[in-house]
N, C-alpha and C positions, 0 to 999 in steps of 0.2 A: 530438447525435454530430459529432463531428470528423473533416474528413479528415486523414490522417497517410500517411506513406511506409515506416511502419518493416516492413511486409511486404515489401515490395519492395528496400529495402535489408537487412533479414535475409536473404533469400535469393541475392543478389545477394553476398553474402558466405559463402555455400553455409554458414550456420549455422543449426540446428534453432532451435526454440522451447524446446527442455529446455537447449539450449546458450548461448543467450543469458540463458535464466534463471539458470542458475546461477553466469553471468559476472555478472549485474546483483544477484544475492541477491534475485530476487523469484521469484514463483513460476509456474510456464508458464499457468495461468490467468488471471493479469495482464497477461501478454503477447497472450492471445488475444483479451483484452477490448481490448485499445488496438488491437489489430491492426482489430477489428470496428467501432472508430470512436469507443469511448467515452473518457470523458476520465480524467485521473488525475492523482494530485498532482506539483508540480514536483520532489520528489524522485526520485521516480519516473524522472521523465522524463532526470535528471540521470543517474541510474544506469544506465537503457538506453544512453545516447547515449556515456557512457565505457566502456561495458560491449561498445557495437560498435567502440570502436576511435577514435571521431572526437572531437574538440574541442568543448566545450560552445557554442563559437560556433557550429558547425553544425546547432544545435538547430531552426533553421528547415528544413532539409534534411529531418529528421526530420519533426517534429508539426508544420509548416507556418509560415505567415506570423505568425498569430494565437495562439501559444502564449500562452496564459494557465492562472493557477493553479486548480483546481476544488478547493472548499472542501466537504467532507462532514460538516459539524458535526455532523448527527442521526445518520451513520452511524460515526463515528468513535469509538471506543471509549474513546481516550487521553482525549477530553473530556467522557466521562461523570463524575459525580460518585462518590467514594467512597463508597459507604453505610455502611461500619463507620464512621463520623466519625460520624454520626446514631442509633448505639445509646445509647438509654433507659437502661438498667442499666449503662451504662460498659466494659462488656466488649466485646469483639470476637468475634462470635460465630462465627467461622471458627476461632478459637483455643481453643475452649471441647469438652469432649469431648462424646458424645453424651450420657452419664448426667450430666453438670453439666447440659445446655441441659434435658432432663426434671426435675432438681429446682431446678432457678430459681436454679444458683448463677452 
């Protein structure tokens, strides 16, 4: 967990979590997690900084001196393998009807 000033800055701007989340196009749960000290992706940090009306160069004011990118390889669904490629029968299972799957088509 890392120390950040997001909550202090957000409240000084009289901005709610919901408003910041909407402006940054992220969930309010993400805002809560970050304010509690959890790490986030650099893209999320960029969205928050811009939504607060700050410049990218102000990142250290919000996220501290050691702003670093957190990797979530195991949790990131975008990095998972598309299982449809490994279908043995050549069909994409998600695109077959129930009857086709039962009859082996």
